[in-house]
N, C-alpha and C positions, 0 to 999 in steps of 0.2 A: 615603510614600504615603498618600494621604487612605483614610478608611474607604470612600468612595464607588467610588473605584478598586480598592479590595481587594474590595468586594463584587462588582464587575463583572468581575474576574478570576475570582472563584470561581465565579461563575453559569456564564462561559465554559467553565471547566474543568470543571465537573461537570453541567452541562446539555448540551443538543443543539447542536451546530454546530462551528464550527473549533475546536480546542482551542489556547489561548494559548501563545505561545512563553516567556511568563514564568513559566509553571507546569511546564515540562520536568521539574523534579525529581519529580513526581507521575509520571511515564512511567518513571521509572528506580527506582522502589521495588523492594526485592529480592522481594516477593511476587509480583510480575508473573509471573516465570518459572515459577511453580507453576501459573499459569492457562493460559499460552501461552509455552512457551520459545522463545528465539531459534533455537536447534537444529533445533527441531520444525517450526518455519516453514520454514526454509531446505531441509529434508530433504524437505519437501512440494512443492517446486518441481521439477517434472520436467524437468531442463536438463542439458545437457553442459558439461564444465569450461571450455569457452571461448564459452559463452553470453552474448549482451548482454541483460541484465536492467534492467527500469525497476522503480524502487520509487516507488510513489505516495504522498505524505504520510509521510516517513520520522520525523517528528517529531524526538525526540533522537538518532535511529539506534540505538533500542534493538535493533531487528532486522536492521540493515544489515550490520553485521560479520560475522554469521554467513551472510548473503546474499552478501556479497562473496567471502567465503572458499569458498562453494560453487561459484564460478565464477573459481578462481585464474588462468585461462588467457584469460578473458572480461573484460567491463566491466558494473559496477554504476552505471546512472545514476539520481541522485535528483531528485525534482521534488516541490516543494513550494510553496504559496501564500505562505508567509512566509520571506523569505530568513534571518531568525533563526534558524529551524529549519535551515534547511540548512547554516548555519555551524556549528550545534552539533553535526550529525550529521556534518560533515565533521572536526570536532575529535576526535570519538570513534573515527572510523575511522582517522586518523592516528595517535591514540595507541594504537590496537591495531596498528600496523605495515602497515596496509593503504593500498594506493596504486592499485588498480585501479577506480577510481570517479571520476565527475563529477557535479557539482551544476548543476541549470538551474531557476530560479524560473519557476513556471506555475502557472494556477489549475485546470488540467486540462480545461477546455472546449476548448482550443486548443491542443493540444500541439506546441510547436515543433519537430517532426521529421518527416523524410521518411516515405514510406509504407514499410511492411515492413521495419522496421529491427529490432524486437526480438524475442527467441525467447520471452520472459516478461514479464509485468508482475504485480507483487503489490502488495496493500496490506493493512495490519492495522488494524482498527476504524477504517478511513477511508470506507468505501463509504458508511455512512449520512451522513456529513458534506458529501458531494458535492453542491453545488447545480448545477442544469444537467444532472442525470444522463443526460438522453437524449443531449446533445452529448457529454459524456465518454464514455460507451460507444461512440458513434460513432466517437471521436477513438481509443479503445483499439483497436478494431477495426481502423482505419487502419493504426496504428503498428506493430502486430503481424504478423509474417509469417504466412502461411498455416500452420495448423496450430499455430500460437504459442498460448501457453496464459495467460489470465487468471486469477490465483489471488487469491481473496478470502477473508481470514481474519476472523472475527468471534468476540469474546467479551464475556461479562459480566466486570465490570458496566459496560461502555460504556453510555453513555446514548443513543448512535445506534445501538445493536446491531439487527441484521435478522435474521430467520429465513433460515434456508438455502432452504427452498421459494421465498421471495420473492426472494431473490437470483437463484435459479437462473431463474425466470420472467423477471426483468428482463434478464439476460445473453442469454437465449436469444432474445429479441425483437431483439436487435442482432448477431446473426449469430454467436452461439457455442453450441457443444455442452456443456451442463454435464455433470460427472461427478458421482457419489453423493458427498455430503460425507465428510470425513475428519474423525474425531473424535466429538463429541458434541453433543447439541441447543444447549448454550450456550457452546459453546468448537470451532469447527470452521473447516476450510479447505474451500472450493469451488473448484476446478479446473475451468475451461471453455475447452474448444479452438476457435480460431477456423475458422468454416468460410470457403470459399475466397469467398463472396459473402454479405453481411448479408441477413437475412430482410426482405423488404418489409413495411412497416407502413401 
């Protein structure tokens, strides 16, 4: 790898934007669990054991195993813009003995699913990376069942970190009713319930 390529990877990994699949080892550093543990994220999903859950931007699958085990009689669907990330996450899930999952490549602005399919959708340190956020939130509203939950977790030191009040305003404008965030200012989960009809803008 040339110095220029290495610098480009580091800039993408530690700057704003989509995290490069070549740097997934950073996502798996042991200290990450001290900031936001996989079990914590999974327990904040208000879902039944047979729920169909969509994870957007799973990265290396750091949170995917705990989420899949949260719905042992359901299905976890993983969506990522990078097929390489989906393969890394799938390997982690299989290594953990998890089989109730599927992977689907997509950029999030045109989710390849029918209407009213998922009981919940979640993402961790991904919301700030999404380009075309208006289209994404419309798609999130479309594919979630009425009463389904959009769960957004943000934590530092992610360079795309967004404050909970800003996230709440964004989702509320697209047909979701946000609940008070769980956690603290710099590491929180915001759950928002889908209303039957999106708010006209």
